[in-house]
C-alpha beads as a LAMMPS data file, in Angstrom:
LAMMPS data file: protein, C-alpha beads

442 atoms
441 bonds

1 atom types
1 bond types

-500.0 500.0 xlo xhi
-500.0 500.0 ylo yhi
-500.0 500.0 zlo zhi

Masses

1 110.0

Atoms # bond

1 1 1 208.377 -376.882 -301.756
2 1 1 209.828 -373.388 -300.756
3 1 1 210.255 -370.751 -303.214
4 1 1 212.790 -371.637 -306.044
5 1 1 212.391 -368.229 -307.743
6 1 1 214.108 -366.470 -304.796
7 1 1 217.138 -368.804 -305.137
8 1 1 217.827 -367.825 -309.016
9 1 1 219.926 -370.704 -309.521
10 1 1 221.548 -370.831 -312.336
11 1 1 223.638 -373.837 -313.737
12 1 1 226.736 -373.158 -316.437
13 1 1 224.338 -374.948 -318.999
14 1 1 221.538 -372.370 -317.990
15 1 1 224.267 -369.227 -318.285
16 1 1 225.195 -370.438 -321.595
17 1 1 221.641 -370.440 -322.674
18 1 1 221.323 -366.922 -321.110
19 1 1 224.263 -365.838 -322.653
20 1 1 223.429 -367.163 -326.212
21 1 1 219.705 -365.360 -325.554
22 1 1 221.322 -361.995 -325.250
23 1 1 223.876 -362.552 -328.391
24 1 1 220.783 -363.539 -330.616
25 1 1 218.678 -360.556 -329.470
26 1 1 221.183 -358.392 -331.222
27 1 1 222.182 -361.013 -334.199
28 1 1 219.205 -362.267 -335.651
29 1 1 219.217 -365.724 -334.087
30 1 1 222.020 -367.072 -336.095
31 1 1 223.000 -370.195 -333.745
32 1 1 223.353 -370.428 -330.102
33 1 1 226.848 -371.131 -329.984
34 1 1 230.152 -370.305 -332.112
35 1 1 231.850 -373.405 -332.927
36 1 1 234.825 -374.564 -330.636
37 1 1 236.034 -377.356 -328.524
38 1 1 234.247 -376.298 -325.612
39 1 1 230.664 -375.100 -327.377
40 1 1 229.495 -377.405 -329.657
41 1 1 227.041 -376.107 -332.103
42 1 1 223.636 -377.687 -331.075
43 1 1 221.198 -378.981 -333.593
44 1 1 217.884 -377.409 -332.700
45 1 1 216.029 -379.397 -335.388
46 1 1 216.133 -382.542 -333.295
47 1 1 213.554 -381.112 -330.755
48 1 1 210.018 -381.063 -332.156
49 1 1 208.118 -377.624 -331.677
50 1 1 204.451 -377.519 -331.942
51 1 1 202.077 -374.371 -331.894
52 1 1 201.897 -371.243 -333.912
53 1 1 205.376 -369.370 -334.230
54 1 1 205.759 -365.589 -333.721
55 1 1 208.827 -364.233 -335.205
56 1 1 209.019 -361.428 -332.730
57 1 1 208.868 -364.244 -329.698
58 1 1 211.869 -366.130 -330.904
59 1 1 213.545 -365.454 -327.597
60 1 1 211.000 -368.243 -326.186
61 1 1 211.444 -370.390 -328.790
62 1 1 215.226 -370.438 -328.565
63 1 1 215.661 -370.492 -325.072
64 1 1 212.865 -373.335 -324.564
65 1 1 214.425 -375.596 -327.301
66 1 1 217.761 -375.485 -326.137
67 1 1 216.774 -375.911 -322.525
68 1 1 214.973 -379.090 -323.709
69 1 1 217.886 -380.432 -325.466
70 1 1 220.536 -379.472 -323.108
71 1 1 218.826 -380.927 -319.904
72 1 1 217.554 -383.968 -321.776
73 1 1 213.875 -383.342 -321.058
74 1 1 211.101 -385.482 -322.516
75 1 1 208.567 -382.836 -323.072
76 1 1 207.640 -379.394 -322.048
77 1 1 205.247 -376.680 -322.725
78 1 1 205.181 -372.874 -322.396
79 1 1 202.301 -370.280 -322.581
80 1 1 202.602 -366.584 -322.069
81 1 1 199.978 -363.837 -321.712
82 1 1 200.302 -360.177 -321.892
83 1 1 197.808 -357.476 -320.757
84 1 1 195.460 -360.745 -320.352
85 1 1 195.775 -362.242 -323.883
86 1 1 197.800 -365.107 -324.700
87 1 1 200.629 -364.451 -327.198
88 1 1 202.524 -367.620 -326.657
89 1 1 201.643 -371.132 -326.779
90 1 1 203.895 -373.954 -328.049
91 1 1 204.798 -377.515 -327.189
92 1 1 208.498 -379.040 -326.998
93 1 1 209.639 -382.402 -327.305
94 1 1 207.777 -385.517 -326.654
95 1 1 204.792 -386.219 -324.881
96 1 1 205.396 -389.670 -325.291
97 1 1 209.052 -390.674 -325.816
98 1 1 208.028 -394.425 -326.937
99 1 1 205.773 -393.324 -329.683
100 1 1 207.205 -390.290 -330.550
101 1 1 204.104 -388.352 -329.835
102 1 1 204.808 -384.559 -329.725
103 1 1 203.813 -382.057 -326.750
104 1 1 201.036 -379.781 -328.086
105 1 1 200.444 -376.402 -326.633
106 1 1 197.412 -377.540 -324.934
107 1 1 198.465 -381.131 -323.858
108 1 1 197.842 -381.980 -320.322
109 1 1 200.360 -382.077 -317.567
110 1 1 200.353 -383.021 -313.755
111 1 1 200.862 -379.505 -312.079
112 1 1 201.566 -380.872 -308.593
113 1 1 201.589 -377.803 -306.028
114 1 1 200.408 -375.105 -308.800
115 1 1 197.153 -376.638 -307.354
116 1 1 197.519 -374.486 -304.337
117 1 1 196.640 -371.247 -305.798
118 1 1 193.606 -372.696 -307.421
119 1 1 192.522 -374.349 -304.091
120 1 1 193.149 -370.884 -302.365
121 1 1 190.843 -368.877 -304.648
122 1 1 187.933 -371.293 -304.313
123 1 1 188.571 -370.646 -300.266
124 1 1 188.437 -366.971 -300.840
125 1 1 185.064 -367.211 -302.498
126 1 1 183.434 -369.078 -299.912
127 1 1 184.805 -366.813 -297.231
128 1 1 182.378 -364.295 -298.568
129 1 1 179.248 -365.674 -296.635
130 1 1 181.149 -366.668 -293.753
131 1 1 181.019 -364.482 -290.317
132 1 1 184.551 -363.736 -289.398
133 1 1 186.188 -364.903 -292.790
134 1 1 189.526 -366.251 -293.011
135 1 1 190.152 -365.453 -289.254
136 1 1 187.388 -368.093 -288.277
137 1 1 188.836 -371.302 -286.724
138 1 1 188.761 -374.299 -289.066
139 1 1 187.222 -376.514 -286.543
140 1 1 184.448 -373.872 -285.575
141 1 1 183.583 -374.269 -289.253
142 1 1 184.042 -377.832 -290.019
143 1 1 182.167 -380.013 -287.089
144 1 1 185.170 -380.670 -284.323
145 1 1 183.621 -383.875 -283.317
146 1 1 183.488 -385.050 -286.826
147 1 1 187.154 -384.447 -287.376
148 1 1 189.188 -384.202 -284.160
149 1 1 190.229 -387.540 -282.496
150 1 1 190.148 -388.120 -278.744
151 1 1 193.315 -386.763 -277.138
152 1 1 194.232 -384.518 -280.164
153 1 1 196.798 -381.790 -279.743
154 1 1 194.748 -378.813 -278.267
155 1 1 196.418 -376.611 -280.369
156 1 1 194.730 -377.896 -283.360
157 1 1 191.392 -376.049 -282.235
158 1 1 193.393 -372.585 -282.650
159 1 1 194.143 -372.984 -286.382
160 1 1 192.560 -370.380 -288.387
161 1 1 191.528 -370.596 -292.529
162 1 1 193.883 -367.909 -292.946
163 1 1 196.760 -370.006 -291.313
164 1 1 195.868 -372.953 -293.396
165 1 1 196.303 -370.709 -296.468
166 1 1 199.483 -369.278 -295.294
167 1 1 201.207 -372.336 -294.351
168 1 1 201.721 -371.371 -290.549
169 1 1 199.141 -373.852 -289.375
170 1 1 201.880 -375.600 -287.194
171 1 1 202.814 -378.559 -289.415
172 1 1 206.679 -378.611 -290.359
173 1 1 207.336 -381.648 -292.582
174 1 1 211.127 -381.111 -292.029
175 1 1 210.802 -381.508 -288.278
176 1 1 208.252 -384.326 -288.245
177 1 1 207.376 -385.978 -291.964
178 1 1 204.828 -385.088 -294.534
179 1 1 201.692 -387.606 -294.052
180 1 1 201.089 -387.840 -297.948
181 1 1 203.980 -390.073 -298.381
182 1 1 202.946 -392.642 -295.580
183 1 1 199.587 -394.264 -297.401
184 1 1 200.374 -397.745 -296.012
185 1 1 200.481 -396.456 -292.372
186 1 1 197.503 -394.234 -292.915
187 1 1 195.443 -397.564 -294.364
188 1 1 196.551 -399.320 -291.198
189 1 1 194.875 -396.341 -288.930
190 1 1 191.965 -396.162 -291.227
191 1 1 191.353 -399.704 -290.689
192 1 1 190.442 -400.537 -294.351
193 1 1 192.785 -401.870 -297.555
194 1 1 194.540 -399.129 -299.774
195 1 1 193.892 -397.047 -301.204
196 1 1 193.507 -394.041 -299.034
197 1 1 191.885 -390.807 -299.947
198 1 1 192.197 -387.324 -299.006
199 1 1 189.947 -387.717 -296.144
200 1 1 192.011 -390.277 -294.622
201 1 1 194.985 -388.398 -294.905
202 1 1 193.744 -385.306 -293.023
203 1 1 192.241 -387.714 -290.364
204 1 1 195.560 -389.638 -289.757
205 1 1 197.267 -386.043 -289.613
206 1 1 194.656 -384.888 -286.898
207 1 1 195.926 -387.526 -284.654
208 1 1 199.402 -386.264 -284.613
209 1 1 201.022 -383.310 -282.551
210 1 1 201.644 -380.113 -284.032
211 1 1 205.449 -379.080 -284.745
212 1 1 204.897 -375.450 -283.329
213 1 1 202.249 -373.165 -282.265
214 1 1 199.744 -372.046 -285.065
215 1 1 200.636 -368.783 -286.432
216 1 1 204.022 -368.105 -284.977
217 1 1 206.168 -369.068 -288.288
218 1 1 205.841 -370.333 -291.585
219 1 1 206.387 -374.212 -292.429
220 1 1 205.022 -375.418 -296.200
221 1 1 202.143 -377.993 -295.467
222 1 1 200.613 -380.329 -298.076
223 1 1 198.143 -381.494 -295.684
224 1 1 197.183 -378.135 -294.325
225 1 1 195.802 -377.706 -298.215
226 1 1 194.131 -381.127 -298.078
227 1 1 192.260 -379.953 -295.009
228 1 1 191.378 -376.571 -296.899
229 1 1 189.863 -379.309 -299.585
230 1 1 187.535 -380.726 -296.787
231 1 1 186.368 -377.175 -296.014
232 1 1 185.616 -376.230 -299.527
233 1 1 183.220 -379.234 -299.666
234 1 1 181.704 -378.665 -296.569
235 1 1 181.072 -374.585 -297.218
236 1 1 180.442 -375.410 -300.941
237 1 1 177.990 -378.481 -300.348
238 1 1 179.862 -380.713 -303.325
239 1 1 183.019 -382.367 -304.094
240 1 1 186.119 -380.556 -304.213
241 1 1 186.723 -381.175 -308.104
242 1 1 183.132 -380.264 -308.671
243 1 1 183.274 -376.794 -306.806
244 1 1 186.400 -376.023 -308.328
245 1 1 185.569 -376.552 -311.904
246 1 1 182.473 -374.839 -311.702
247 1 1 183.498 -371.654 -309.804
248 1 1 186.854 -371.251 -310.257
249 1 1 188.330 -372.683 -313.485
250 1 1 184.840 -372.253 -315.754
251 1 1 184.611 -368.608 -315.109
252 1 1 188.562 -368.406 -316.142
253 1 1 187.566 -369.897 -319.346
254 1 1 189.280 -373.468 -318.120
255 1 1 187.183 -376.668 -319.431
256 1 1 189.571 -379.271 -319.383
257 1 1 191.417 -379.401 -316.147
258 1 1 190.408 -382.162 -313.670
259 1 1 191.972 -384.025 -311.039
260 1 1 194.448 -386.338 -312.533
261 1 1 195.035 -390.176 -312.183
262 1 1 197.896 -392.408 -310.999
263 1 1 197.530 -395.105 -313.264
264 1 1 199.276 -395.183 -317.033
265 1 1 195.887 -396.708 -318.332
266 1 1 193.505 -393.906 -317.024
267 1 1 195.632 -391.093 -318.209
268 1 1 193.308 -388.389 -319.602
269 1 1 193.152 -387.947 -323.399
270 1 1 195.682 -385.390 -324.364
271 1 1 197.879 -386.094 -321.191
272 1 1 201.442 -386.764 -321.470
273 1 1 203.543 -389.495 -320.260
274 1 1 205.579 -389.164 -317.214
275 1 1 209.328 -390.089 -316.643
276 1 1 210.711 -390.076 -313.381
277 1 1 214.392 -388.616 -313.492
278 1 1 215.457 -391.349 -310.660
279 1 1 213.804 -394.256 -312.658
280 1 1 212.075 -395.175 -309.433
281 1 1 209.526 -398.217 -308.811
282 1 1 207.593 -399.738 -305.745
283 1 1 204.373 -401.597 -304.884
284 1 1 201.215 -399.476 -306.275
285 1 1 199.109 -397.635 -303.556
286 1 1 196.595 -396.701 -306.048
287 1 1 194.939 -397.620 -309.305
288 1 1 194.037 -400.978 -310.866
289 1 1 197.278 -402.429 -310.389
290 1 1 197.217 -402.080 -306.647
291 1 1 200.171 -403.915 -304.949
292 1 1 202.053 -405.039 -308.101
293 1 1 205.550 -403.206 -308.590
294 1 1 205.129 -399.987 -311.012
295 1 1 206.907 -396.789 -311.905
296 1 1 206.558 -394.420 -309.105
297 1 1 204.826 -391.991 -311.461
298 1 1 202.195 -394.763 -312.267
299 1 1 200.711 -395.966 -308.662
300 1 1 203.943 -395.529 -306.701
301 1 1 202.750 -392.745 -305.130
302 1 1 199.074 -391.762 -303.470
303 1 1 198.445 -389.184 -306.556
304 1 1 194.701 -389.557 -306.333
305 1 1 195.034 -388.521 -302.686
306 1 1 196.944 -385.260 -303.733
307 1 1 193.855 -383.714 -304.942
308 1 1 193.633 -380.172 -303.336
309 1 1 197.218 -379.712 -302.672
310 1 1 198.810 -381.271 -305.735
311 1 1 196.376 -383.472 -307.544
312 1 1 195.034 -381.320 -310.746
313 1 1 196.173 -381.812 -314.430
314 1 1 195.983 -378.962 -316.801
315 1 1 197.915 -377.370 -319.863
316 1 1 200.349 -374.389 -319.753
317 1 1 197.449 -372.456 -321.419
318 1 1 194.906 -373.337 -318.865
319 1 1 197.334 -372.095 -315.950
320 1 1 197.973 -368.868 -317.826
321 1 1 194.226 -368.220 -318.371
322 1 1 193.554 -368.847 -314.496
323 1 1 196.537 -366.427 -313.688
324 1 1 195.218 -363.931 -316.246
325 1 1 191.883 -363.465 -314.154
326 1 1 193.432 -361.215 -311.567
327 1 1 195.385 -358.845 -314.475
328 1 1 192.351 -356.218 -313.674
329 1 1 191.029 -356.987 -310.267
330 1 1 187.885 -354.544 -310.541
331 1 1 186.974 -357.031 -313.683
332 1 1 187.893 -360.245 -312.299
333 1 1 185.287 -362.996 -312.537
334 1 1 186.729 -365.202 -309.673
335 1 1 187.276 -362.847 -306.888
336 1 1 186.550 -359.155 -305.881
337 1 1 189.593 -356.447 -305.623
338 1 1 189.746 -356.716 -301.866
339 1 1 189.842 -360.444 -301.984
340 1 1 192.737 -360.493 -304.490
341 1 1 194.656 -358.083 -302.325
342 1 1 193.848 -360.327 -299.405
343 1 1 195.524 -363.125 -301.382
344 1 1 198.780 -361.646 -302.091
345 1 1 198.848 -359.614 -298.481
346 1 1 201.710 -360.163 -296.105
347 1 1 201.234 -362.804 -293.348
348 1 1 201.695 -361.355 -289.672
349 1 1 204.552 -362.547 -287.495
350 1 1 207.743 -364.218 -288.624
351 1 1 206.011 -365.423 -291.631
352 1 1 206.088 -362.164 -292.972
353 1 1 209.064 -360.466 -291.154
354 1 1 211.967 -361.480 -289.819
355 1 1 212.866 -361.455 -286.192
356 1 1 214.049 -357.742 -286.272
357 1 1 210.713 -356.817 -287.767
358 1 1 211.910 -355.905 -291.071
359 1 1 209.492 -356.986 -293.986
360 1 1 210.763 -360.053 -295.681
361 1 1 211.614 -359.446 -299.507
362 1 1 209.357 -362.650 -300.496
363 1 1 206.950 -364.556 -298.245
364 1 1 203.961 -366.619 -298.934
365 1 1 200.649 -364.934 -299.260
366 1 1 197.166 -367.256 -299.617
367 1 1 198.240 -369.738 -302.123
368 1 1 201.110 -367.797 -304.029
369 1 1 204.556 -367.050 -303.457
370 1 1 204.715 -363.309 -303.425
371 1 1 207.571 -360.711 -304.002
372 1 1 206.552 -357.005 -303.385
373 1 1 207.953 -354.852 -306.315
374 1 1 208.507 -350.760 -306.021
375 1 1 206.870 -348.862 -308.704
376 1 1 205.563 -351.856 -310.112
377 1 1 204.134 -351.156 -313.745
378 1 1 200.307 -351.151 -314.729
379 1 1 199.486 -350.571 -310.948
380 1 1 200.766 -353.923 -310.228
381 1 1 203.085 -353.834 -307.024
382 1 1 204.355 -357.609 -306.853
383 1 1 205.738 -360.789 -308.445
384 1 1 203.439 -363.715 -307.519
385 1 1 204.381 -367.271 -308.519
386 1 1 204.002 -370.956 -307.652
387 1 1 205.980 -374.144 -308.738
388 1 1 205.161 -377.679 -308.346
389 1 1 207.511 -381.060 -308.126
390 1 1 206.426 -384.614 -307.871
391 1 1 208.252 -387.473 -309.342
392 1 1 207.902 -387.274 -313.193
393 1 1 206.580 -383.654 -313.098
394 1 1 207.799 -380.054 -312.734
395 1 1 205.939 -377.251 -313.154
396 1 1 205.844 -373.032 -312.391
397 1 1 203.285 -370.386 -312.944
398 1 1 204.391 -366.715 -312.879
399 1 1 202.437 -363.539 -312.539
400 1 1 204.717 -360.438 -313.286
401 1 1 204.261 -356.857 -312.209
402 1 1 204.593 -355.733 -316.181
403 1 1 201.594 -357.605 -317.462
404 1 1 203.185 -360.667 -318.206
405 1 1 201.961 -364.181 -316.939
406 1 1 203.443 -367.404 -318.086
407 1 1 203.436 -371.388 -317.107
408 1 1 206.029 -373.651 -318.164
409 1 1 205.316 -377.524 -317.435
410 1 1 207.496 -380.548 -317.886
411 1 1 206.784 -384.449 -317.898
412 1 1 209.924 -384.938 -315.839
413 1 1 211.191 -383.658 -312.406
414 1 1 214.533 -382.930 -312.693
415 1 1 217.611 -382.959 -315.264
416 1 1 220.259 -385.677 -315.148
417 1 1 222.169 -383.849 -312.441
418 1 1 219.334 -383.703 -309.982
419 1 1 218.545 -379.903 -310.806
420 1 1 214.894 -379.302 -310.485
421 1 1 213.427 -377.938 -314.168
422 1 1 211.009 -375.138 -312.608
423 1 1 213.929 -373.741 -310.551
424 1 1 216.287 -373.821 -313.870
425 1 1 213.893 -372.284 -316.213
426 1 1 212.575 -369.342 -314.000
427 1 1 215.386 -367.040 -314.697
428 1 1 215.513 -368.136 -318.143
429 1 1 211.873 -367.081 -319.047
430 1 1 212.373 -363.714 -317.294
431 1 1 215.458 -363.322 -319.736
432 1 1 213.498 -364.285 -322.727
433 1 1 210.499 -362.226 -321.893
434 1 1 212.945 -359.112 -321.351
435 1 1 214.552 -359.957 -324.884
436 1 1 211.373 -359.336 -326.743
437 1 1 211.492 -356.135 -328.510
438 1 1 208.253 -356.126 -329.992
439 1 1 205.074 -358.443 -328.756
440 1 1 202.305 -359.130 -331.244
441 1 1 199.079 -357.315 -331.018
442 1 1 196.416 -359.290 -329.075

Bonds

1 1 1 2
2 1 2 3
3 1 3 4
4 1 4 5
5 1 5 6
6 1 6 7
7 1 7 8
8 1 8 9
9 1 9 10
10 1 10 11
11 1 11 12
12 1 12 13
13 1 13 14
14 1 14 15
15 1 15 16
16 1 16 17
17 1 17 18
18 1 18 19
19 1 19 20
20 1 20 21
21 1 21 22
22 1 22 23
23 1 23 24
24 1 24 25
25 1 25 26
26 1 26 27
27 1 27 28
28 1 28 29
29 1 29 30
30 1 30 31
31 1 31 32
32 1 32 33
33 1 33 34
34 1 34 35
35 1 35 36
36 1 36 37
37 1 37 38
38 1 38 39
39 1 39 40
40 1 40 41
41 1 41 42
42 1 42 43
43 1 43 44
44 1 44 45
45 1 45 46
46 1 46 47
47 1 47 48
48 1 48 49
49 1 49 50
50 1 50 51
51 1 51 52
52 1 52 53
53 1 53 54
54 1 54 55
55 1 55 56
56 1 56 57
57 1 57 58
58 1 58 59
59 1 59 60
60 1 60 61
61 1 61 62
62 1 62 63
63 1 63 64
64 1 64 65
65 1 65 66
66 1 66 67
67 1 67 68
68 1 68 69
69 1 69 70
70 1 70 71
71 1 71 72
72 1 72 73
73 1 73 74
74 1 74 75
75 1 75 76
76 1 76 77
77 1 77 78
78 1 78 79
79 1 79 80
80 1 80 81
81 1 81 82
82 1 82 83
83 1 83 84
84 1 84 85
85 1 85 86
86 1 86 87
87 1 87 88
88 1 88 89
89 1 89 90
90 1 90 91
91 1 91 92
92 1 92 93
93 1 93 94
94 1 94 95
95 1 95 96
96 1 96 97
97 1 97 98
98 1 98 99
99 1 99 100
100 1 100 101
101 1 101 102
102 1 102 103
103 1 103 104
104 1 104 105
105 1 105 106
106 1 106 107
107 1 107 108
108 1 108 109
109 1 109 110
110 1 110 111
111 1 111 112
112 1 112 113
113 1 113 114
114 1 114 115
115 1 115 116
116 1 116 117
117 1 117 118
118 1 118 119
119 1 119 120
120 1 120 121
121 1 121 122
122 1 122 123
123 1 123 124
124 1 124 125
125 1 125 126
126 1 126 127
127 1 127 128
128 1 128 129
129 1 129 130
130 1 130 131
131 1 131 132
132 1 132 133
133 1 133 134
134 1 134 135
135 1 135 136
136 1 136 137
137 1 137 138
138 1 138 139
139 1 139 140
140 1 140 141
141 1 141 142
142 1 142 143
143 1 143 144
144 1 144 145
145 1 145 146
146 1 146 147
147 1 147 148
148 1 148 149
149 1 149 150
150 1 150 151
151 1 151 152
152 1 152 153
153 1 153 154
154 1 154 155
155 1 155 156
156 1 156 157
157 1 157 158
158 1 158 159
159 1 159 160
160 1 160 161
161 1 161 162
162 1 162 163
163 1 163 164
164 1 164 165
165 1 165 166
166 1 166 167
167 1 167 168
168 1 168 169
169 1 169 170
170 1 170 171
171 1 171 172
172 1 172 173
173 1 173 174
174 1 174 175
175 1 175 176
176 1 176 177
177 1 177 178
178 1 178 179
179 1 179 180
180 1 180 181
181 1 181 182
182 1 182 183
183 1 183 184
184 1 184 185
185 1 185 186
186 1 186 187
187 1 187 188
188 1 188 189
189 1 189 190
190 1 190 191
191 1 191 192
192 1 192 193
193 1 193 194
194 1 194 195
195 1 195 196
196 1 196 197
197 1 197 198
198 1 198 199
199 1 199 200
200 1 200 201
201 1 201 202
202 1 202 203
203 1 203 204
204 1 204 205
205 1 205 206
206 1 206 207
207 1 207 208
208 1 208 209
209 1 209 210
210 1 210 211
211 1 211 212
212 1 212 213
213 1 213 214
214 1 214 215
215 1 215 216
216 1 216 217
217 1 217 218
218 1 218 219
219 1 219 220
220 1 220 221
221 1 221 222
222 1 222 223
223 1 223 224
224 1 224 225
225 1 225 226
226 1 226 227
227 1 227 228
228 1 228 229
229 1 229 230
230 1 230 231
231 1 231 232
232 1 232 233
233 1 233 234
234 1 234 235
235 1 235 236
236 1 236 237
237 1 237 238
238 1 238 239
239 1 239 240
240 1 240 241
241 1 241 242
242 1 242 243
243 1 243 244
244 1 244 245
245 1 245 246
246 1 246 247
247 1 247 248
248 1 248 249
249 1 249 250
250 1 250 251
251 1 251 252
252 1 252 253
253 1 253 254
254 1 254 255
255 1 255 256
256 1 256 257
257 1 257 258
258 1 258 259
259 1 259 260
260 1 260 261
261 1 261 262
262 1 262 263
263 1 263 264
264 1 264 265
265 1 265 266
266 1 266 267
267 1 267 268
268 1 268 269
269 1 269 270
270 1 270 271
271 1 271 272
272 1 272 273
273 1 273 274
274 1 274 275
275 1 275 276
276 1 276 277
277 1 277 278
278 1 278 279
279 1 279 280
280 1 280 281
281 1 281 282
282 1 282 283
283 1 283 284
284 1 284 285
285 1 285 286
286 1 286 287
287 1 287 288
288 1 288 289
289 1 289 290
290 1 290 291
291 1 291 292
292 1 292 293
293 1 293 294
294 1 294 295
295 1 295 296
296 1 296 297
297 1 297 298
298 1 298 299
299 1 299 300
300 1 300 301
301 1 301 302
302 1 302 303
303 1 303 304
304 1 304 305
305 1 305 306
306 1 306 307
307 1 307 308
308 1 308 309
309 1 309 310
310 1 310 311
311 1 311 312
312 1 312 313
313 1 313 314
314 1 314 315
315 1 315 316
316 1 316 317
317 1 317 318
318 1 318 319
319 1 319 320
320 1 320 321
321 1 321 322
322 1 322 323
323 1 323 324
324 1 324 325
325 1 325 326
326 1 326 327
327 1 327 328
328 1 328 329
329 1 329 330
330 1 330 331
331 1 331 332
332 1 332 333
333 1 333 334
334 1 334 335
335 1 335 336
336 1 336 337
337 1 337 338
338 1 338 339
339 1 339 340
340 1 340 341
341 1 341 342
342 1 342 343
343 1 343 344
344 1 344 345
345 1 345 346
346 1 346 347
347 1 347 348
348 1 348 349
349 1 349 350
350 1 350 351
351 1 351 352
352 1 352 353
353 1 353 354
354 1 354 355
355 1 355 356
356 1 356 357
357 1 357 358
358 1 358 359
359 1 359 360
360 1 360 361
361 1 361 362
362 1 362 363
363 1 363 364
364 1 364 365
365 1 365 366
366 1 366 367
367 1 367 368
368 1 368 369
369 1 369 370
370 1 370 371
371 1 371 372
372 1 372 373
373 1 373 374
374 1 374 375
375 1 375 376
376 1 376 377
377 1 377 378
378 1 378 379
379 1 379 380
380 1 380 381
381 1 381 382
382 1 382 383
383 1 383 384
384 1 384 385
385 1 385 386
386 1 386 387
387 1 387 388
388 1 388 389
389 1 389 390
390 1 390 391
391 1 391 392
392 1 392 393
393 1 393 394
394 1 394 395
395 1 395 396
396 1 396 397
397 1 397 398
398 1 398 399
399 1 399 400
400 1 400 401
401 1 401 402
402 1 402 403
403 1 403 404
404 1 404 405
405 1 405 406
406 1 406 407
407 1 407 408
408 1 408 409
409 1 409 410
410 1 410 411
411 1 411 412
412 1 412 413
413 1 413 414
414 1 414 415
415 1 415 416
416 1 416 417
417 1 417 418
418 1 418 419
419 1 419 420
420 1 420 421
421 1 421 422
422 1 422 423
423 1 423 424
424 1 424 425
425 1 425 426
426 1 426 427
427 1 427 428
428 1 428 429
429 1 429 430
430 1 430 431
431 1 431 432
432 1 432 433
433 1 433 434
434 1 434 435
435 1 435 436
436 1 436 437
437 1 437 438
438 1 438 439
439 1 439 440
440 1 440 441
441 1 441 442
């Protein structure tokens, strides 16, 4: 999914929430709206809130509570760090609407494509011992004979690891299609019954012609990140999930993140339930109910095979801990300073500049959307972020140049008008953060 922070879409309802925040900042939060026929006074007590309250951080409480209520969101969580210390972590609404189980600050959510920065960090770590680093051709590292089929598009052999990270490898789902959504076709190709795994998806993708020459432009590619997952397993000499947990998440202080499961019966302890905004159903392509009609969020999508591009579950707190690992590059336990700079570096060619050679205001680095900021605070020179979207899930992770990091996660994807939640919440969190007068001491 393309960057949605750049769009700054604010619906009428979000504009109302933003205006209320501004007013509340100066009036002690008396109520969100004045009484009136077009501005009903909301009851904020109908949204359960968990986690520790901080009087100075009421802008976040106010914004999140009203957002959940007005956009009819079942459940959400928000965590915020400042100067590498988590200062805010609260849950809103219901993890399970039917049982009225409340979202907790540490509830686990599917994070969809917010998985990509995590995969990118693992790749950057493994490049340290690889001659040629990111500019090595992928199939000079992965055994080409084991992966490339007969009569493959010869341009595949030119794809570099950097191009996979920056979505310039040559696949364009808008021009052709996204193979992750074709499990039945992939199973037929693989000559085995459903389910199909990440290896199957990659092998099927490699039989297809590329949509453009590698390195010439940007086009978001989920299967490119699945291929990076295979690279991690090859170089790390262990399963993708095990490598990431051991070398990326654990050093960041994250111990409960894991690859999620599609079936409702196999959800993790403390994981939320999911609510597809479109209430879609279909035959299960994964999980114990294979072939039976199920909700799309519980087996109708091939979630287990999302893996390196979108398969992780974690809490908002987990994501903020991960993001905070790069606040002080010299002290990072995940990457060296030059590797962090590479992660957010501008890609070459049209991915980083327009046709006239002017640097783009926003570009995709290695696993992150990047917006350079002039005169950034605390030595930072960019805002970096990633969002995620699948049926029943919307998520966003943001690192701001002023030392703030935050993550918001939801157990549905869009509101009743079809607006993606991560796009709606993004400007409002910025607004709430800017409304804080005094931050709590760490």
